[in-house]
C-alpha positions in Angstrom: 0.0 0.0 0.0 1.1 3.5 -0.7 1.1 6.2 2.0 -1.0 9.1 0.9 -0.7 12.7 1.9 -4.5 13.0 1.4 -5.2 10.7 4.4 -2.5 12.1 6.7 -1.8 15.5 5.4 1.5 15.6 7.3 4.0 13.2 5.6 4.8 14.4 2.1 8.5 13.4 2.5 7.5 9.8 3.2 5.3 9.8 0.1 8.0 11.2 -2.0 10.5 8.6 -0.8 8.3 5.8 -1.9 6.7 7.4 -4.9 9.1 5.8 -7.4 8.0 2.3 -6.3 4.3 2.8 -5.6 3.2 0.6 -8.6 5.4 -2.4 -7.6 3.6 -5.3 -5.9 6.7 -7.2 -4.7 10.1 -6.2 -3.5 13.4 -8.0 -2.9 15.1 -7.8 0.5 17.8 -5.5 -1.0 15.1 -3.1 -2.4 13.4 -2.9 1.0 16.7 -2.3 2.7 17.6 0.4 0.1 14.2 2.1 0.6 14.5 2.3 4.4 18.2 3.4 4.2 17.1 6.2 1.9 14.2 7.1 4.2 16.5 7.2 7.2 18.9 9.6 5.4 16.1 11.8 4.4 14.2 11.8 7.7 17.4 12.0 9.9 16.4 13.2 13.4 12.8 12.1 13.0 14.0 8.4 13.0 16.2 9.2 16.1 13.2 10.7 17.8 11.0 7.8 17.0 13.6 5.4 18.4 13.7 7.5 21.6 9.9 7.6 21.8 9.8 3.8 21.5 12.4 3.5 24.3 10.3 5.7 26.6 7.0 4.0 25.7 7.8 1.2 28.1 4.3 -0.5 28.0 4.2 -0.1 24.2 0.7 1.5 24.1 1.7 4.3 21.8 2.0 6.9 24.5 4.5 8.0 27.1 2.8 8.0 30.5 4.1 9.3 33.8 4.9 5.7 34.8 6.8 5.1 31.6 8.8 8.3 32.3 9.5 7.3 35.8 10.8 3.8 34.7 13.1 5.3 32.1 14.4 8.1 34.3 15.2 5.6 37.0 17.1 3.5 34.5 19.0 6.5 33.2 20.1 7.3 36.8 20.5 11.0 35.9 18.0 12.3 38.5 17.8 11.4 42.2 14.7 9.4 43.2 13.2 12.4 45.1 13.5 14.6 41.9 11.6 12.2 39.6 8.1 13.5 40.2 9.2 17.1 39.8 10.9 16.3 36.5 7.9 14.4 35.3 5.6 17.2 36.3 7.7 19.6 34.2 7.8 17.3 31.2 4.0 17.0 31.3 3.6 20.7 31.8 5.6 21.6 28.8 4.9 18.5 26.6 1.3 17.4 27.3 -0.5 19.8 25.0 -3.9 18.1 25.2 -3.6 17.6 29.0 -4.4 13.8 29.0 -1.5 13.1 31.3 0.5 11.3 28.7 2.6 12.2 25.6 1.7 11.1 22.2 4.3 11.1 19.5 3.4 14.5 18.1 3.7 16.1 21.5 6.9 14.3 22.2 8.5 15.5 19.0 7.2 19.0 19.5 8.8 19.1 23.0 12.1 17.8 21.6 12.2 19.7 18.3 15.0 22.0 19.4 17.0 19.3 21.3 19.9 17.8 19.2 20.0 14.0 19.5 23.6 12.9 19.0 
């Protein structure tokens, strides 16, 4: 299936990357590898942010909850245990645009858009 900008409205780069092969029905493993390699080069930091989002989405429900954050922040060992709730409150205050007490991918990327991931 071909990704369409009409249905999402937000992903013209993804559509352009796969436009040249949209009429193909089958792909070799090498072709698939080449497509994703090209996509990663074009999308750069977006792939890194997706990897980071997946890491923080501990329960794999498509959102980063307070509990997900606490688990990851504990593992990172950057903050003291008594600082975790304050840090999480700040993350939610700045990142949780729709105030549902969790971060979706769009909110996560918006929050990190100016943070270099290297």
